[in-house]
C-alpha positions as CSV (number, residue, x, y, z in Angstrom):
1,M,0.1,-0.1,-0.1
2,K,2.8,2.4,1.0
3,K,4.7,1.6,-2.3
4,T,1.5,2.4,-4.4
5,T,1.0,5.7,-2.7
6,F,4.5,6.6,-3.0
7,S,4.4,5.7,-7.0
8,L,1.4,7.7,-7.2
9,L,2.9,10.8,-5.6
10,L,6.2,10.4,-7.8
11,S,4.0,10.3,-10.8
12,L,2.0,13.4,-9.8
13,C,5.1,15.3,-9.1
14,T,6.6,14.4,-12.5
15,I,3.5,15.6,-14.2
16,F,3.7,19.0,-12.3
17,I,7.3,19.2,-13.2
18,F,6.9,18.7,-16.9
19,D,3.6,20.7,-17.0
20,S,5.6,23.8,-15.4
21,C,8.5,23.3,-17.9
22,D,5.9,23.2,-20.8
23,K,4.6,26.5,-19.6
24,S,7.9,28.1,-19.2
25,A,9.6,27.0,-22.5
26,P,8.0,27.9,-25.9
27,K,7.1,25.1,-28.3
28,A,8.5,25.3,-31.7
29,E,5.4,26.4,-33.2
30,E,5.1,29.3,-30.6
31,L,8.5,30.9,-31.6
32,S,8.3,34.5,-32.5
33,D,7.9,35.2,-36.3
34,S,11.2,37.4,-35.9
35,L,13.1,34.4,-34.4
36,K,11.9,32.1,-37.4
37,E,12.8,34.8,-39.8
38,E,16.3,35.0,-38.3
39,K,16.8,31.2,-38.6
40,R,15.9,31.5,-42.1
41,Y,18.4,34.0,-42.9
42,D,21.0,32.2,-41.0
43,L,20.2,29.1,-43.4
44,A,20.3,31.4,-46.4
45,L,23.7,32.8,-45.4
46,A,25.4,29.6,-44.3
47,S,26.7,28.6,-47.7
48,K,27.9,32.2,-48.4
49,L,30.0,32.9,-45.6
50,D,33.0,31.4,-47.1
51,L,33.4,34.7,-49.1
52,F,34.7,36.1,-45.7
53,K,37.2,35.3,-43.1
54,S,37.3,35.9,-39.4
55,I,40.0,38.5,-38.4
56,S,40.3,36.6,-35.1
57,L,41.4,33.4,-36.8
58,E,43.7,35.2,-39.3
59,H,45.4,37.4,-36.8
60,D,48.6,35.4,-36.1
61,K,48.9,34.5,-39.7
62,H,48.9,37.9,-41.1
63,H,50.7,39.5,-38.0
64,N,53.7,37.1,-38.8
65,I,54.2,37.6,-42.4
66,H,57.2,40.1,-41.4
67,V,57.5,39.5,-37.8
68,M,58.1,35.7,-37.5
69,D,58.8,36.2,-33.8
70,K,56.8,38.8,-32.1
71,N,59.0,41.1,-30.7
72,P,57.6,43.3,-27.9
73,E,60.6,45.7,-28.0
74,L,60.0,46.5,-31.8
75,I,56.4,46.9,-31.3
76,K,57.1,49.5,-28.4
77,L,59.6,51.3,-30.5
78,G,57.0,51.5,-33.4
79,H,54.2,52.6,-30.9
80,T,56.6,55.4,-29.8
81,L,57.4,56.5,-33.3
82,Y,53.9,56.5,-34.3
83,F,53.2,59.3,-31.7
84,E,56.5,61.2,-32.5
85,T,56.0,64.5,-33.7
86,G,59.7,64.7,-34.4
87,L,59.1,62.6,-37.7
88,S,57.8,65.9,-39.2
89,L,60.1,68.9,-40.1
90,Q,58.4,71.5,-38.0
91,G,57.2,69.2,-35.4
92,N,53.4,69.6,-36.0
93,N,52.6,66.1,-37.3
94,S,53.0,62.4,-36.2
95,C,51.6,59.3,-37.9
96,N,48.8,59.7,-35.3
97,S,47.7,63.1,-36.6
98,C,46.3,61.8,-39.9
99,H,45.5,58.3,-38.5
100,N,44.2,59.1,-35.0
101,L,44.0,55.9,-33.2
102,S,41.1,57.3,-30.9
103,T,39.2,58.0,-33.8
104,F,39.4,54.6,-35.5
105,G,42.8,55.5,-37.5
106,V,41.6,58.5,-39.2
107,D,41.0,62.3,-38.9
108,N,37.3,62.4,-40.4
109,L,38.6,65.2,-42.8
110,P,38.2,64.8,-46.6
111,T,42.0,65.5,-46.8
112,S,44.7,66.0,-44.1
113,L,46.8,68.8,-43.1
114,G,50.4,68.5,-43.5
115,D,53.1,69.7,-41.4
116,K,53.0,73.1,-43.0
117,G,49.2,73.4,-43.2
118,Q,48.8,72.2,-46.4
119,N,46.1,69.7,-47.5
120,G,47.0,66.6,-49.3
121,D,45.5,65.3,-52.5
122,R,43.7,62.4,-51.0
123,N,41.7,61.1,-48.0
124,S,43.8,59.4,-45.4
125,P,42.6,56.0,-45.0
126,T,42.4,54.2,-41.8
127,V,45.6,52.5,-40.4
128,L,43.4,49.7,-38.6
129,N,43.7,46.5,-40.3
130,A,45.8,48.0,-43.1
131,A,48.3,45.4,-42.6
132,L,45.8,42.9,-44.0
133,H,45.8,44.4,-47.4
134,T,47.9,43.3,-50.3
135,S,49.2,46.6,-51.0
136,Q,49.0,50.4,-49.4
137,F,47.7,53.8,-50.4
138,W,44.9,54.4,-52.8
139,D,47.0,53.8,-55.6
140,G,48.9,50.8,-54.3
141,R,52.3,52.3,-54.6
142,A,53.6,50.7,-51.6
143,K,53.6,46.8,-51.1
144,D,53.1,46.5,-47.3
145,V,52.6,48.8,-44.2
146,E,56.7,48.7,-43.8
147,E,57.1,50.2,-47.0
148,Q,54.2,52.7,-46.6
149,A,55.4,53.8,-43.2
150,G,58.5,55.8,-44.6
151,M,56.7,57.5,-47.4
152,P,54.6,60.2,-45.6
153,V,57.8,61.4,-43.7
154,L,59.6,62.2,-46.9
155,N,56.5,63.7,-48.5
156,P,57.1,67.6,-48.9
157,I,53.4,68.3,-48.2
158,E,52.8,65.6,-45.5
159,M,55.7,65.3,-43.0
160,G,58.3,67.2,-44.9
161,I,61.4,65.4,-43.6
162,P,64.0,66.2,-46.5
163,N,65.8,62.8,-46.7
164,E,66.3,59.8,-44.5
165,K,69.8,60.8,-43.1
166,Y,68.3,64.1,-41.9
167,L,65.8,62.3,-39.8
168,I,68.3,59.4,-38.3
169,D,70.8,62.4,-37.5
170,K,68.0,63.9,-35.6
171,L,66.8,60.8,-33.8
172,A,70.5,59.9,-33.0
173,K,70.5,62.8,-30.8
174,S,67.9,61.2,-28.4
175,D,69.0,59.0,-25.9
176,L,65.6,57.6,-25.6
177,Y,65.5,56.5,-29.4
178,N,69.2,55.2,-29.1
179,T,68.1,52.9,-26.3
180,L,64.7,51.8,-27.9
181,F,66.4,51.1,-31.3
182,Q,69.1,49.1,-29.5
183,K,66.6,47.1,-27.7
184,A,64.5,46.4,-30.7
185,F,67.5,45.4,-32.8
186,P,70.1,44.0,-30.4
187,N,71.9,42.1,-33.2
188,A,72.4,45.0,-35.5
189,G,75.8,46.8,-35.9
190,T,73.9,49.9,-36.5
191,P,70.4,49.7,-35.0
192,L,69.1,53.2,-35.7
193,T,68.5,53.3,-39.5
194,Y,65.6,54.4,-41.6
195,K,65.0,50.8,-42.6
196,N,64.5,49.7,-39.0
197,L,62.4,52.8,-38.2
198,C,59.9,51.6,-41.0
199,A,60.2,47.9,-39.7
200,A,59.2,49.2,-36.3
201,L,56.3,51.3,-37.3
202,G,55.0,48.3,-39.7
203,A,55.4,46.0,-36.6
204,F,53.1,48.3,-34.5
205,E,50.5,48.7,-37.2
206,R,50.2,45.1,-37.6
207,E,49.0,44.9,-33.9
208,L,46.2,47.3,-35.1
209,L,43.7,44.8,-35.9
210,T,40.0,45.2,-34.8
211,P,37.8,42.2,-34.7
212,S,33.9,42.8,-34.6
213,R,30.6,41.3,-34.1
214,F,30.6,40.1,-37.6
215,D,33.5,37.9,-36.9
216,K,31.5,36.3,-34.1
217,Y,28.9,35.7,-36.6
218,L,31.4,34.1,-38.9
219,E,32.7,31.9,-36.0
220,G,29.1,30.5,-35.6
221,H,27.6,32.8,-33.0
222,H,24.3,33.6,-34.8
223,E,23.2,35.9,-32.1
224,A,25.9,38.3,-32.8
225,L,24.0,40.0,-35.7
226,S,20.3,41.4,-35.5
227,L,17.9,40.4,-38.1
228,Q,18.2,43.6,-40.0
229,E,22.1,43.2,-40.1
230,K,21.5,39.5,-41.7
231,K,19.1,41.0,-44.2
232,G,21.6,43.6,-45.0
233,L,24.3,41.2,-45.3
234,L,22.4,39.0,-47.8
235,T,21.5,41.9,-49.9
236,F,25.3,42.9,-49.9
237,I,26.1,39.5,-51.1
238,N,23.4,38.9,-53.6
239,V,23.6,42.3,-55.2
240,G,27.6,41.8,-55.9
241,C,29.3,44.0,-53.2
242,T,31.4,40.9,-52.5
243,N,32.9,41.0,-55.9
244,C,35.1,43.5,-54.4
245,H,34.7,43.6,-50.8
246,S,35.4,40.1,-49.6
247,G,38.1,38.2,-47.6
248,V,39.4,39.1,-44.1
249,A,39.3,42.8,-44.6
250,L,36.1,43.0,-46.9
251,G,38.4,44.8,-49.3
252,G,42.0,45.8,-49.6
253,N,43.0,43.3,-51.8
254,T,42.0,44.3,-55.6
255,F,42.1,47.5,-57.6
256,Q,38.8,48.5,-59.5
257,K,37.7,51.4,-61.7
258,F,35.7,53.7,-59.7
259,G,32.8,54.6,-61.8
260,V,32.2,51.5,-63.8
261,H,28.7,52.5,-65.0
262,K,29.0,56.2,-65.0
263,N,31.6,58.8,-64.0
264,Y,32.1,58.9,-60.4
265,W,32.4,62.8,-59.9
266,Q,28.9,63.1,-61.4
267,V,27.4,61.5,-58.2
268,T,30.1,62.4,-55.7
269,G,30.5,66.2,-56.5
270,S,34.2,65.9,-56.5
271,K,36.1,69.2,-56.9
272,K,39.0,67.2,-58.6
273,I,39.1,64.5,-61.1
274,D,41.6,62.2,-59.7
275,V,43.0,59.8,-62.5
276,G,44.1,57.2,-59.9
277,R,46.5,54.3,-60.4
278,I,47.4,55.4,-63.8
279,T,50.0,57.6,-62.2
280,V,51.8,54.6,-60.7
281,T,51.6,52.3,-63.6
282,N,51.5,54.5,-66.6
283,E,49.0,52.0,-68.1
284,A,45.8,53.5,-69.8
285,T,43.7,50.7,-68.2
286,D,44.5,52.2,-64.6
287,K,42.8,55.5,-65.4
288,H,40.6,56.0,-62.5
289,V,41.4,52.9,-60.8
290,F,41.9,52.8,-57.0
291,K,42.6,50.3,-54.4
292,V,39.1,48.9,-52.9
293,P,39.1,50.0,-49.4
294,S,38.4,47.8,-46.5
295,L,35.1,48.1,-44.9
296,R,36.0,47.3,-41.4
297,N,34.9,50.2,-39.1
298,I,33.5,52.0,-42.3
299,D,30.9,53.6,-40.0
300,K,33.6,55.4,-38.1
301,T,36.0,56.2,-40.9
302,H,34.0,58.9,-42.8
303,P,34.1,60.9,-45.2
304,Y,34.5,58.4,-47.9
305,F,36.1,57.6,-51.3
306,H,39.7,58.7,-52.2
307,D,38.7,62.3,-51.9
308,G,36.5,62.3,-48.9
309,S,33.7,63.8,-51.0
310,V,30.7,61.8,-49.4
311,S,30.1,62.0,-45.6
312,D,27.0,59.9,-45.1
313,L,27.5,56.1,-45.2
314,K,23.9,55.4,-46.6
315,K,24.7,57.7,-49.4
316,A,28.1,56.1,-50.1
317,V,26.3,52.6,-50.2
318,E,23.7,53.9,-52.7
319,I,26.5,55.6,-55.0
320,M,28.3,52.4,-55.0
321,A,25.5,50.3,-55.9
322,D,24.7,52.7,-58.7
323,I,28.1,53.3,-60.6
324,Q,29.5,50.2,-59.7
325,L,26.9,47.5,-60.1
326,N,24.2,49.5,-62.0
327,T,21.8,48.9,-59.2
328,K,19.1,51.0,-57.5
329,L,18.8,49.7,-54.0
330,S,15.3,50.3,-52.3
331,V,15.1,52.4,-48.9
332,E,14.9,49.3,-47.1
333,E,17.8,47.6,-48.7
334,L,19.9,50.7,-48.1
335,D,18.9,50.8,-44.5
336,N,19.7,47.0,-44.0
337,V,23.0,47.3,-46.0
338,T,24.1,50.1,-43.7
339,A,23.1,48.3,-40.7
340,F,25.2,45.3,-41.6
341,L,28.2,47.6,-42.2
342,K,28.0,49.0,-38.8
343,S,28.5,45.6,-37.4
344,L,31.9,45.6,-38.8
345,T,33.0,48.1,-36.2
346,G,35.4,46.9,-34.0
347,E,37.7,48.5,-30.8
348,V,41.0,49.9,-30.9
349,P,42.9,48.5,-27.8
350,A,42.9,51.5,-25.2
351,K,46.8,50.9,-24.8
352,Y,47.4,52.0,-28.3
353,Q,45.2,55.0,-28.4
354,K,47.9,57.1,-26.8
355,A,51.5,57.4,-26.8
356,P,53.5,55.0,-24.4
357,T,55.0,56.4,-21.2
358,F,58.5,55.9,-19.9
């Protein structure tokens, strides 16, 4: 009798527990429409995500292209040099002046002010994730961040140093830099050289990678993107944006004519018609050709295009769809793609947003 009573009570408790669980957990058919829609978009995107690569997973691979053994002293030297106004002739500019690390590696100006107060010809692109690109500058005239680092220093409009020897002689008068170069290049007979300066700046720039929520999504965390962002991503892929903006940097690895279907300056309002890469290659086919920019942190790196002629991100998306893809996006599509692009915003490590202290 007691056994029967115990069994009955156990059954009643079991029914009560499962009944409670049923009330607290939604059944499959009770899932919200938005959640069902998100799952549909996740399925639709699943086979297309190999167009991209997670920056988190690619970090070590790309960092070690030039720095086979990560050298903290080399990075520290580069970090110090990055904020050094002594790299400009009159002491008004550092690398950080035009590529401000507290504002996502840009100065948010159409074109930047040089050491003498003159404006450059082209918009200063963000230094963030630049090490992932296959070349540097809008015209691709530098092969990597090491080569790029030394060019603005010697540019008469940008930093105005007359020649390499002038700068090295200047830095050689500093006990701090003699010490930092010696620590960074302990086996070099002459540590303080222009080549080593460029190597140090490049090593530091290779640290400036900014993973975002999009990388989490690529790694399988479906909740990392909102439904609107997923819709925008699918539109971004389906209309052909990924023909140029793919890979780990979503750009930065090809050259394309700006204005495939109409002259770019007719829609950007550009004050100057820049002929682009032809000035580097002297090839007629490179007229109005520019390096495709990375879209990482694009929401924060306005104004856009090689001349900074457009400040609004949604307008820039509309222009690109029009003149590159011959496509008119709807208002909803523009909103969705813009939302997706904002998911590419990462974070600059706080320790790199200011000069190191000694």
